N, C-alpha and C positions, 0 to 999 in steps of 0.2 A: 892755691885753688884758682883756676882761671875762669873768668866770667865769659860766657859766649856772647858775642856781639848780637845786638838786636837786629832782626831782619829789617833792612831799609825798606821804606815805602816803594811800591812798584806800581806803575801804570799798566793797565791791560787795555787792548783795543777791542773794537766791536767783535771781530771774529772770535777772539778768545772768550769774551763774555758770552756770546751765543753758544759756544761749545760748553762752557761751564754751567750755565743755567738752563740749558735745553729749552729756550724760548726763541721765538722769532724776532727779527729786527723790529717789525711793526709793533709787536707787543711790548718790547722793551721801551721803545720810544714813547708809546702811549702811556704805559705805567709810569715812566719817568715824569711825563708832563702832569700826571695825576698825583704825583708824590708817593706812588706805590713802589718805586724802584729808585735806587741811588742816583743822584745827579751826576752827570758826566762832567768832566773838565774839558774845556775847549782849548786845545793847544794852538789851533789856527781855525780859520773859518770852516775848514773842511775836515778837521781831525778832532774826533771825540775820543776820550779815554776815561777810564774809571780807576779809582784806587782799588787795587786788588783786595785790600782789607775791607773796603766798603762792600764789595761783592760777596766776600766770604761771610761777613756779618749778616748781610741780607739773607743769604742761603741758610745760615744757622737759625736766624729768626723765623724763617718760613718753616723749617723743620720743627722748631720748638712749638710754634703755633699749631701745627698739624698733630703733634704728639700729645698736646694738652687738650685737645677737643674730645 
């Protein structure tokens, strides 16, 4: 029996985050500063990325919160 390798961590940039979560850049940055959105990783002074798994977990958490209300 062969074990399938775990999916390696992957960074996604702002355009991909915008597409995935259907929010605007300003909202994402505001919510991030308020602790309501995952923190970005700064690869350089001008490049922000997020772990794909953090964004997916945030989306699933939002879905769970909505369905439990």
